[in-house]
MIVOKOL-314933 format. One record per residue: x, z, y of N, C-alpha, C, O in turn; residue number from 1; residue in three letters. Coordinates in nm, 4 decimals, m for minus. Atoms other than C-alpha are relative to their C-alpha. Layout:
! MIVOKOL-314933
@n.east = X, n.up = Z, n.north = Y, ca.east = X, ca.up = Z, ca.north = Y, c.east = X, c.up = Z, c.north = Y, o.east = X, o.up = Z, o.north = Y, k = NUM, r = Ala
...
END
This chain:
! MIVOKOL-314933
@n.east = 0.1220, n.up = 0.0589, n.north = m0.0510, ca.east = 0.1090, ca.up = 0.5488, ca.north = m1.6944, c.east = 0.0018, c.up = 0.0110, c.north = 0.1523, o.east = 0.0175, o.up = 0.1202, o.north = 0.2069, k = 1, r = Met
@n.east = m0.0062, n.up = m0.0043, n.north = m0.1462, ca.east = 0.1012, ca.up = 0.4521, ca.north = m1.3286, c.east = m0.1365, c.up = 0.0298, c.north = 0.0591, o.east = m0.2407, o.up = 0.0024, o.north = m0.0005, k = 2, r = Ser
@n.east = 0.1241, n.up = m0.0299, n.north = m0.0712, ca.east = m0.1549, ca.up = 0.5690, ca.north = m1.0787, c.east = m0.0588, c.up = m0.1293, c.north = 0.0548, o.east = 0.0153, o.up = m0.2216, o.north = 0.0887, k = 3, r = Lys
@n.east = 0.0654, n.up = 0.1149, n.north = m0.0625, ca.east = m0.4080, ca.up = 0.3176, ca.north = m0.9525, c.east = m0.0652, c.up = 0.0430, c.north = 0.1297, o.east = m0.1077, o.up = 0.1575, o.north = 0.1449, k = 4, r = Asn
@n.east = 0.0690, n.up = m0.0268, n.north = m0.1262, ca.east = m0.5496, ca.up = 0.2943, ca.north = m0.6037, c.east = m0.1483, c.up = 0.0150, c.north = m0.0270, o.east = m0.2015, o.up = m0.0424, o.north = m0.1220, k = 5, r = Ser
@n.east = 0.1433, n.up = m0.0210, n.north = 0.0166, ca.east = m0.9063, ca.up = 0.4066, ca.north = m0.5642, c.east = m0.0772, c.up = m0.1263, c.north = 0.0335, o.east = m0.0256, o.up = m0.2163, o.north = 0.0999, k = 6, r = Ser
@n.east = 0.0867, n.up = 0.1137, n.north = m0.0312, ca.east = m1.1939, ca.up = 0.1606, ca.north = m0.5456, c.east = m0.0202, c.up = m0.0144, c.north = 0.1500, o.east = m0.0291, o.up = m0.1259, o.north = 0.2013, k = 7, r = Asp
@n.east = 0.0169, n.up = 0.0059, n.north = m0.1457, ca.east = m1.2383, ca.up = 0.2525, ca.north = m0.1794, c.east = 0.1183, c.up = m0.0690, c.north = 0.0666, o.east = 0.1005, o.up = m0.1502, o.north = 0.1574, k = 8, r = Asp
@n.east = m0.1183, n.up = 0.0642, n.north = m0.0573, ca.east = m0.8812, ca.up = 0.1517, ca.north = m0.1006, c.east = 0.0049, c.up = m0.1475, c.north = m0.0371, o.east = 0.0482, o.up = m0.2301, o.north = 0.0432, k = 9, r = Leu
@n.east = 0.0027, n.up = 0.1406, n.north = 0.0402, ca.east = m0.9226, ca.up = m0.1699, ca.north = m0.2974, c.east = m0.0975, c.up = m0.0783, c.north = 0.0870, o.east = m0.0689, o.up = m0.1912, o.north = 0.1270, k = 10, r = Ala
@n.east = 0.0979, n.up = 0.0644, n.north = m0.0878, ca.east = m1.2316, ca.up = m0.2532, ca.north = m0.0937, c.east = 0.0577, c.up = m0.0171, c.north = 0.1397, o.east = 0.0437, o.up = m0.1232, o.north = 0.2005, k = 11, r = Thr
@n.east = m0.0627, n.up = 0.0070, n.north = m0.1315, ca.east = m1.0467, ca.up = m0.1734, ca.north = 0.2281, c.east = 0.1074, c.up = m0.1091, c.north = 0.0024, o.east = 0.1143, o.up = m0.1872, o.north = 0.0973, k = 12, r = Leu
@n.east = m0.1061, n.up = 0.1009, n.north = 0.0072, ca.east = m0.7512, ca.up = m0.3886, ca.north = 0.1210, c.east = m0.0580, c.up = m0.1409, c.north = m0.0001, o.east = m0.0054, o.up = m0.2302, o.north = 0.0663, k = 13, r = Ala
@n.east = 0.0659, n.up = 0.1309, n.north = 0.0033, ca.east = m0.9819, ca.up = m0.6798, ca.north = 0.0442, c.east = m0.0532, c.up = m0.0387, c.north = 0.1375, o.east = m0.0401, o.up = m0.1534, o.north = 0.1801, k = 14, r = Ser
@n.east = 0.0517, n.up = 0.0262, n.north = m0.1350, ca.east = m1.1463, ca.up = m0.6490, ca.north = 0.3847, c.east = 0.1128, c.up = m0.0363, c.north = 0.0961, o.east = 0.0970, o.up = m0.1249, o.north = 0.1802, k = 15, r = Glu
@n.east = m0.1151, n.up = 0.0292, n.north = m0.0860, ca.east = m0.8054, ca.up = m0.6467, ca.north = 0.5547, c.east = 0.0491, c.up = m0.1425, c.north = m0.0238, o.east = 0.0758, o.up = m0.2165, o.north = 0.0709, k = 16, r = Val
@n.east = m0.0504, n.up = 0.1339, n.north = 0.0316, ca.east = m0.6945, ca.up = m0.9607, ca.north = 0.3729, c.east = m0.0938, c.up = m0.1109, c.north = 0.0463, o.east = m0.0495, o.up = m0.2224, o.north = 0.0737, k = 17, r = Leu
@n.east = 0.0980, n.up = 0.1008, n.north = m0.0410, ca.east = m1.0133, ca.up = m1.1427, ca.north = 0.4687, c.east = m0.0306, c.up = 0.0019, c.north = 0.1490, o.east = m0.1205, o.up = m0.0688, o.north = 0.1947, k = 18, r = Asn
@n.east = 0.0244, n.up = m0.0129, n.north = m0.1434, ca.east = m0.9957, ca.up = m1.0489, ca.north = 0.8361, c.east = 0.1178, c.up = m0.0561, c.north = 0.0798, o.east = 0.2327, o.up = m0.0503, o.north = 0.0359, k = 19, r = Ser
@n.east = m0.1042, n.up = 0.0512, n.north = m0.0891, ca.east = m0.8042, ca.up = m1.2097, ca.north = 1.1213, c.east = 0.0531, c.up = 0.1065, c.north = 0.0956, o.east = 0.1480, o.up = 0.0806, o.north = 0.1696, k = 20, r = Asp
@n.east = m0.0381, n.up = m0.0995, n.north = m0.1005, ca.east = m0.7718, ca.up = m0.8856, ca.north = 1.3171, c.east = 0.1169, c.up = 0.0897, c.north = m0.0407, o.east = 0.1598, o.up = 0.1735, o.north = 0.0387, k = 21, r = Lys
@n.east = m0.1095, n.up = m0.0854, n.north = 0.0467, ca.east = m0.4931, ca.up = m0.7259, ca.north = 1.1087, c.east = 0.1329, c.up = m0.0744, c.north = 0.0008, o.east = 0.1376, o.up = m0.1961, o.north = m0.0170, k = 22, r = Tyr
@n.east = m0.1346, n.up = 0.0576, n.north = m0.0037, ca.east = m0.1181, ca.up = m0.7834, ca.north = 1.1341, c.east = 0.0443, c.up = m0.0446, c.north = m0.1396, o.east = m0.0148, o.up = m0.0075, o.north = m0.2410, k = 23, r = Ser
@n.east = m0.0575, n.up = 0.0437, n.north = 0.1278, ca.east = 0.0891, ca.up = m0.9521, ca.north = 0.8658, c.east = 0.0535, c.up = 0.1195, c.north = m0.0788, o.east = 0.0456, o.up = 0.1213, o.north = m0.2017, k = 24, r = Glu
@n.east = m0.0493, n.up = m0.1203, n.north = 0.0680, ca.east = 0.2457, ca.up = m0.6135, ca.north = 0.7883, c.east = m0.1137, c.up = 0.0716, c.north = m0.0721, o.east = m0.0997, o.up = 0.1115, o.north = m0.1878, k = 25, r = Glu
@n.east = 0.1149, n.up = m0.0669, n.north = 0.0610, ca.east = m0.0954, ca.up = m0.4590, ca.north = 0.7242, c.east = m0.0515, c.up = m0.0814, c.north = m0.1177, o.east = m0.0915, o.up = m0.0252, o.north = m0.2197, k = 26, r = Thr
@n.east = 0.0453, n.up = 0.0858, n.north = 0.1104, ca.east = m0.1914, ca.up = m0.7579, ca.north = 0.5099, c.east = 0.0949, c.up = 0.0086, c.north = m0.1197, o.east = 0.0503, o.up = 0.0013, o.north = m0.2342, k = 27, r = Lys
@n.east = m0.0956, n.up = m0.0176, n.north = 0.1097, ca.east = 0.1288, ca.up = m0.7162, ca.north = 0.3055, c.east = m0.0289, c.up = 0.1284, c.north = m0.0769, o.east = m0.0261, o.up = 0.1307, o.north = m0.1999, k = 28, r = Ser
@n.east = 0.0350, n.up = m0.1268, n.north = 0.0643, ca.east = 0.0371, ca.up = m0.3548, ca.north = 0.2384, c.east = m0.1291, c.up = m0.0141, c.north = m0.0798, o.east = m0.1402, o.up = 0.0376, o.north = m0.1909, k = 29, r = Leu
@n.east = 0.1282, n.up = 0.0202, n.north = 0.0687, ca.east = m0.3176, ca.up = m0.4592, ca.north = 0.1471, c.east = 0.0200, c.up = m0.0777, c.north = m0.1296, o.east = m0.0408, o.up = m0.0452, o.north = m0.2316, k = 30, r = Ala
@n.east = m0.0283, n.up = 0.0775, n.north = 0.1212, ca.east = m0.1851, ca.up = m0.7158, ca.north = m0.1001, c.east = 0.0628, c.up = 0.0860, c.north = m0.1077, o.east = 0.0311, o.up = 0.0713, o.north = m0.2258, k = 31, r = Gly
@n.east = m0.0631, n.up = m0.0897, n.north = 0.0957, ca.east = 0.0292, ca.up = m0.4509, ca.north = m0.2638, c.east = m0.1022, c.up = 0.0946, c.north = m0.0627, o.east = m0.0992, o.up = 0.1194, o.north = m0.1833, k = 32, r = Ser
@n.east = 0.1043, n.up = m0.0899, n.north = 0.0513, ca.east = m0.2673, ca.up = m0.2139, ca.north = m0.2950, c.east = m0.0854, c.up = m0.0727, c.north = m0.1040, o.east = m0.1142, o.up = m0.0175, o.north = m0.2102, k = 33, r = Val
@n.east = 0.0822, n.up = 0.0750, n.north = 0.0958, ca.east = m0.4749, ca.up = m0.4841, ca.north = m0.4646, c.east = 0.0768, c.up = m0.0296, c.north = m0.1283, o.east = 0.0187, o.up = m0.0273, o.north = m0.2368, k = 34, r = Leu
@n.east = m0.0826, n.up = 0.0239, n.north = 0.1182, ca.east = m0.1881, ca.up = m0.5649, ca.north = m0.7004, c.east = 0.0068, c.up = 0.1246, c.north = m0.0876, o.east = 0.0052, o.up = 0.1154, o.north = m0.2103, k = 35, r = Ser
@n.east = m0.0044, n.up = m0.1261, n.north = 0.0737, ca.east = m0.1693, ca.up = m0.1987, ca.north = m0.7982, c.east = m0.1299, c.up = 0.0229, c.north = m0.0760, o.east = m0.1290, o.up = 0.0696, o.north = m0.1899, k = 36, r = Gln
@n.east = 0.1307, n.up = m0.0219, n.north = 0.0624, ca.east = m0.5404, ca.up = m0.1869, ca.north = m0.8732, c.east = m0.0167, c.up = m0.0913, c.north = m0.1201, o.east = m0.0581, o.up = m0.0473, o.north = m0.2273, k = 37, r = Val
@n.east = 0.0237, n.up = 0.0987, n.north = 0.1051, ca.east = m0.5489, ca.up = m0.5027, ca.north = m1.0801, c.east = 0.0987, c.up = 0.0122, c.north = m0.1150, o.east = 0.0601, o.up = 0.0026, o.north = m0.2315, k = 38, r = Lys
@n.east = m0.1040, n.up = 0.0068, n.north = 0.1017, ca.east = m0.2199, ca.up = m0.4764, ca.north = m1.2650, c.east = 0.0737, c.up = 0.1304, c.north = m0.0260, o.east = 0.1565, o.up = 0.1375, o.north = m0.1168, k = 39, r = Asn
@n.east = m0.0719, n.up = m0.1255, n.north = 0.0162, ca.east = m0.1028, ca.up = m0.1188, ca.north = m1.2300, c.east = 0.1468, c.up = m0.0099, c.north = 0.0380, o.east = 0.2284, o.up = 0.0694, o.north = m0.0091, k = 40, r = Gly
@n.east = m0.1387, n.up = 0.0208, n.north = m0.0405, ca.east = 0.2173, ca.up = m0.2458, ca.north = m1.0670, c.east = 0.0446, c.up = 0.1068, c.north = 0.0990, o.east = m0.0368, o.up = 0.1699, o.north = 0.1664, k = 41, r = Lys
@n.east = m0.0564, n.up = m0.0897, n.north = m0.1005, ca.east = 0.4497, ca.up = m0.0309, ca.north = m0.8606, c.east = 0.0472, c.up = m0.0822, c.north = 0.1188, o.east = 0.0760, o.up = m0.2012, o.north = 0.1054, k = 42, r = Val
@n.east = m0.0421, n.up = 0.0667, n.north = m0.1227, ca.east = 0.5468, ca.up = m0.1171, ca.north = m0.5044, c.east = 0.1504, c.up = m0.0218, c.north = 0.0000, o.east = 0.2258, o.up = 0.0609, o.north = m0.0512, k = 43, r = Ser
@n.east = m0.1429, n.up = 0.0264, n.north = m0.0144, ca.east = 0.8836, ca.up = m0.2767, ca.north = m0.4324, c.east = 0.0586, c.up = 0.0928, c.north = 0.1058, o.east = m0.0142, o.up = 0.1521, o.north = 0.1854, k = 44, r = Ser
@n.east = m0.0645, n.up = m0.0859, n.north = m0.0995, ca.east = 1.1378, ca.up = m0.0866, ca.north = m0.2274, c.east = m0.0196, c.up = m0.0557, c.north = 0.1406, o.east = m0.0286, o.up = 0.0212, o.north = 0.2364, k = 45, r = Ser
@n.east = 0.0245, n.up = 0.0595, n.north = m0.1319, ca.east = 1.0868, ca.up = m0.3350, ca.north = 0.0593, c.east = m0.1370, c.up = 0.0405, c.north = 0.0534, o.east = m0.1505, o.up = 0.0751, o.north = 0.1708, k = 46, r = Asp
@n.east = 0.1342, n.up = m0.0398, n.north = m0.0436, ca.east = 0.7148, ca.up = m0.2589, ca.north = 0.0707, c.east = m0.0068, c.up = 0.1497, c.north = 0.0257, o.east = m0.0774, o.up = 0.1943, o.north = 0.1162, k = 47, r = Leu
@n.east = m0.0031, n.up = m0.1446, n.north = m0.0230, ca.east = 0.7832, ca.up = 0.1122, ca.north = 0.0411, c.east = 0.0643, c.up = 0.0305, c.north = 0.1353, o.east = 0.0197, o.up = 0.1204, o.north = 0.2067, k = 48, r = Ala
@n.east = m0.0641, n.up = m0.0174, n.north = m0.1306, ca.east = 1.0153, ca.up = 0.0860, ca.north = 0.3419, c.east = m0.0962, c.up = m0.0362, c.north = 0.1115, o.east = m0.1075, o.up = 0.0363, o.north = 0.2104, k = 49, r = Thr
@n.east = 0.0995, n.up = 0.0412, n.north = m0.0991, ca.east = 0.7501, ca.up = m0.1039, ca.north = 0.5370, c.east = m0.1077, c.up = 0.1072, c.north = 0.0145, o.east = m0.1468, o.up = 0.1422, o.north = 0.1258, k = 50, r = Leu
@n.east = 0.1039, n.up = m0.1030, n.north = m0.0031, ca.east = 0.4914, ca.up = 0.1576, ca.north = 0.4425, c.east = 0.0486, c.up = 0.1241, c.north = 0.0738, o.east = m0.0258, o.up = 0.1840, o.north = 0.1514, k = 51, r = Ala
@n.east = m0.0570, n.up = m0.1159, n.north = m0.0685, ca.east = 0.7202, ca.up = 0.4354, ca.north = 0.5607, c.east = 0.0057, c.up = m0.0227, c.north = 0.1510, o.east = m0.0253, o.up = 0.0672, o.north = 0.2292, k = 52, r = Ser
@n.east = m0.0055, n.up = 0.0329, n.north = m0.1429, ca.east = 0.7712, ca.up = 0.2592, ca.north = 0.8947, c.east = m0.1387, c.up = 0.0044, c.north = 0.0634, o.east = m0.1548, o.up = 0.0521, o.north = 0.1757, k = 53, r = Glu
@n.east = 0.1376, n.up = m0.0019, n.north = m0.0501, ca.east = 0.3956, ca.up = 0.2158, ca.north = 0.9361, c.east = m0.0460, c.up = 0.1438, c.north = 0.0208, o.east = m0.1079, o.up = 0.1753, o.north = 0.1225, k = 54, r = Val
@n.east = 0.0424, n.up = m0.1400, n.north = m0.0112, ca.east = 0.3369, ca.up = 0.5859, ca.north = 0.8733, c.east = 0.0692, c.up = 0.0729, c.north = 0.1149, o.east = 0.0111, o.up = 0.1636, o.north = 0.1747, k = 55, r = Leu
@n.east = m0.0733, n.up = m0.0642, n.north = m0.1092, ca.east = 0.6019, ca.up = 0.6844, ca.north = 1.1283, c.east = m0.0365, c.up = m0.0554, c.north = 0.1373, o.east = m0.0096, o.up = 0.0085, o.north = 0.2391, k = 56, r = Arg
@n.east = 0.0331, n.up = 0.0653, n.north = m0.1268, ca.east = 0.4720, ca.up = 0.4464, ca.north = 1.3960, c.east = m0.1315, c.up = 0.0553, c.north = 0.0543, o.east = m0.2365, o.up = 0.0398, o.north = m0.0081, k = 57, r = Asn
@n.east = 0.1207, n.up = m0.0603, n.north = m0.0573, ca.east = 0.2259, ca.up = 0.6259, ca.north = 1.6227, c.east = m0.1030, c.up = m0.1047, c.north = 0.0410, o.east = m0.2196, o.up = m0.0712, o.north = 0.0619, k = 58, r = Lys
@n.east = 0.0929, n.up = 0.1062, n.north = m0.0389, ca.east = 0.0709, ca.up = 0.2896, ca.north = 1.7144, c.east = m0.0667, c.up = m0.0689, c.north = m0.1187, o.east = m0.1511, o.up = m0.1565, o.north = m0.0995, k = 59, r = Asn
@n.east = 0.0621, n.up = 0.0599, n.north = 0.1182, ca.east = m0.0215, ca.up = 0.1990, ca.north = 1.3557, c.east = m0.1460, c.up = 0.0424, c.north = m0.0104, o.east = m0.1815, o.up = 0.1560, o.north = 0.0209, k = 60, r = Ser
@n.east = 0.1428, n.up = m0.0303, n.north = 0.0152, ca.east = m0.3930, ca.up = 0.1798, ca.north = 1.2862, c.east = m0.0223, c.up = 0.0941, c.north = m0.1180, o.east = 0.0625, o.up = 0.1060, o.north = m0.2064, k = 61, r = Ser
@n.east = 0.0363, n.up = m0.0867, n.north = 0.1127, ca.east = m0.5659, ca.up = 0.4267, ca.north = 1.0554, c.east = m0.0092, c.up = m0.0811, c.north = m0.1287, o.east = 0.0277, o.up = m0.0328, o.north = m0.2358, k = 62, r = Glu
@n.east = 0.0096, n.up = 0.0872, n.north = 0.1175, ca.east = m0.6336, ca.up = 0.1360, ca.north = 0.8197, c.east = 0.1387, c.up = m0.0250, c.north = m0.0575, o.east = 0.1598, o.up = m0.0120, o.north = m0.1781, k = 63, r = Thr
@n.east = m0.1369, n.up = 0.0257, n.north = 0.0456, ca.east = m0.2637, ca.up = 0.0495, ca.north = 0.8031, c.east = 0.0601, c.up = 0.1247, c.north = m0.0634, o.east = 0.1300, o.up = 0.1155, o.north = m0.1643, k = 64, r = Ala
@n.east = m0.0549, n.up = m0.1247, n.north = 0.0534, ca.east = m0.1752, ca.up = 0.4147, ca.north = 0.7443, c.east = m0.0601, c.up = 0.0349, c.north = m0.1361, o.east = 0.0108, o.up = 0.0846, o.north = m0.2236, k = 65, r = Lys
@n.east = 0.0620, n.up = m0.0249, n.north = 0.1311, ca.east = m0.4249, ca.up = 0.4495, ca.north = 0.4582, c.east = 0.0636, c.up = m0.0880, c.north = m0.1065, o.east = 0.0962, o.up = m0.0414, o.north = m0.2157, k = 66, r = Lys
@n.east = m0.0613, n.up = 0.0926, n.north = 0.0948, ca.east = m0.2826, ca.up = 0.1409, ca.north = 0.2897, c.east = 0.1457, c.up = 0.0383, c.north = m0.0261, o.east = 0.1921, o.up = 0.0327, o.north = m0.1399, k = 67, r = Leu
@n.east = m0.1404, n.up = m0.0393, n.north = 0.0142, ca.east = 0.0750, ca.up = 0.2571, ca.north = 0.3542, c.east = 0.0143, c.up = 0.1218, c.north = m0.0914, o.east = 0.1056, o.up = 0.1279, o.north = m0.1738, k = 68, r = Ala
@n.east = m0.0040, n.up = m0.1177, n.north = 0.0861, ca.east = 0.0044, ca.up = 0.5914, ca.north = 0.1915, c.east = m0.0184, c.up = m0.0357, c.north = m0.1461, o.east = 0.0476, o.up = 0.0205, o.north = m0.2335, k = 69, r = Gly
@n.east = 0.0219, n.up = 0.0440, n.north = 0.1372, ca.east = m0.1252, ca.up = 0.4187, ca.north = m0.1178, c.east = 0.1228, c.up = m0.0717, c.north = m0.0544, o.east = 0.1636, o.up = m0.0495, o.north = m0.1685, k = 70, r = Ser
@n.east = m0.1198, n.up = 0.0727, n.north = 0.0425, ca.east = 0.1757, ca.up = 0.1884, ca.north = m0.1320, c.east = 0.1125, c.up = 0.0983, c.north = m0.0328, o.east = 0.1802, o.up = 0.0833, o.north = m0.1346, k = 71, r = Val
@n.east = m0.1058, n.up = m0.0981, n.north = 0.0263, ca.east = 0.4139, ca.up = 0.4839, ca.north = m0.1067, c.east = m0.0273, c.up = 0.0814, c.north = m0.1261, o.east = 0.0658, o.up = 0.1177, o.north = m0.1981, k = 72, r = Leu
@n.east = 0.0318, n.up = m0.0772, n.north = 0.1204, ca.east = 0.2305, ca.up = 0.6707, ca.north = m0.3795, c.east = 0.0270, c.up = m0.0803, c.north = m0.1265, o.east = 0.0361, o.up = m0.0237, o.north = m0.2354, k = 73, r = Ser
@n.east = m0.0273, n.up = 0.0877, n.north = 0.1136, ca.east = 0.2976, ca.up = 0.3722, ca.north = m0.6056, c.east = 0.1410, c.up = m0.0576, c.north = 0.0051, o.east = 0.1698, o.up = m0.1561, o.north = m0.0629, k = 74, r = Gln
@n.east = m0.1335, n.up = 0.0563, n.north = m0.0192, ca.east = 0.6595, ca.up = 0.3176, ca.north = m0.5023, c.east = 0.0864, c.up = 0.0133, c.north = m0.1249, o.east = 0.0613, o.up = 0.0969, o.north = m0.2116, k = 75, r = Ser
@n.east = m0.0937, n.up = m0.0024, n.north = 0.1123, ca.east = 0.9420, ca.up = 0.2484, ca.north = m0.7461, c.east = 0.0696, c.up = 0.1348, c.north = m0.0105, o.east = 0.0899, o.up = 0.1851, o.north = m0.1210, k = 76, r = Glu
@n.east = m0.0668, n.up = m0.1301, n.north = 0.0006, ca.east = 1.1151, ca.up = 0.5724, ca.north = m0.6445, c.east = m0.0901, c.up = 0.1048, c.north = m0.0628, o.east = m0.0454, o.up = 0.1846, o.north = m0.1452, k = 77, r = Lys
@n.east = 0.0966, n.up = m0.0945, n.north = 0.0552, ca.east = 0.8012, ca.up = 0.7715, ca.north = m0.7237, c.east = m0.0108, c.up = m0.0199, c.north = m0.1507, o.east = m0.0152, o.up = 0.0767, o.north = m0.2268, k = 78, r = Asp
@n.east = 0.0124, n.up = 0.0333, n.north = 0.1412, ca.east = 0.7738, ca.up = 0.5943, ca.north = m1.0572, c.east = 0.1237, c.up = 0.0442, c.north = m0.0777, o.east = 0.1115, o.up = 0.0980, o.north = m0.1878, k = 79, r = Ser
@n.east = m0.1246, n.up = m0.0383, n.north = 0.0656, ca.east = 1.1405, ca.up = 0.6549, ca.north = m1.1447, c.east = 0.0116, c.up = 0.1516, c.north = m0.0134, o.east = 0.0565, o.up = 0.2014, o.north = m0.1166, k = 80, r = Glu
@n.east = m0.0094, n.up = m0.1458, n.north = 0.0046, ca.east = 1.1218, ca.up = 1.0251, ca.north = m1.0603, c.east = m0.0914, c.up = 0.0572, c.north = m0.1071, o.east = m0.0583, o.up = 0.1585, o.north = m0.1688, k = 81, r = Glu
@n.east = 0.0935, n.up = m0.0497, n.north = 0.1008, ca.east = 0.8244, ca.up = 1.0699, ca.north = m1.2907, c.east = 0.0519, c.up = m0.0239, c.north = m0.1418, o.east = 0.0112, o.up = 0.0455, o.north = m0.2350, k = 82, r = Lys
@n.east = m0.0566, n.up = 0.0287, n.north = 0.1317, ca.east = 1.0229, ca.up = 0.9188, ca.north = m1.5814, c.east = 0.1009, c.up = 0.1056, c.north = m0.0416, o.east = 0.1270, o.up = 0.1234, o.north = m0.1606, k = 83, r = Lys
@n.east = m0.1046, n.up = m0.0997, n.north = 0.0292, ca.east = 1.2859, ca.up = 1.1951, ca.north = m1.5540, c.east = m0.0557, c.up = 0.1194, c.north = m0.0723, o.east = 0.0185, o.up = 0.2123, o.north = m0.1043, k = 84, r = Lys
END
């Protein structure tokens, strides 16, 4: 059973997608978060890599970092390790 993002993160992700002030990277993370909430899907390795880069970048917004953390918590690697 995969973890789902919280309702607060889903709301934040929706706001990001409907706003012009966020980067395409942040919007990609937001889309992944919403996909996790609706379908219980895990993040692709490409999105997990993007999320990791966002978390390491000191210039990333707090919003981007919150979304990135959620994406990483739903990553394929995380999912595979739990199956072991």
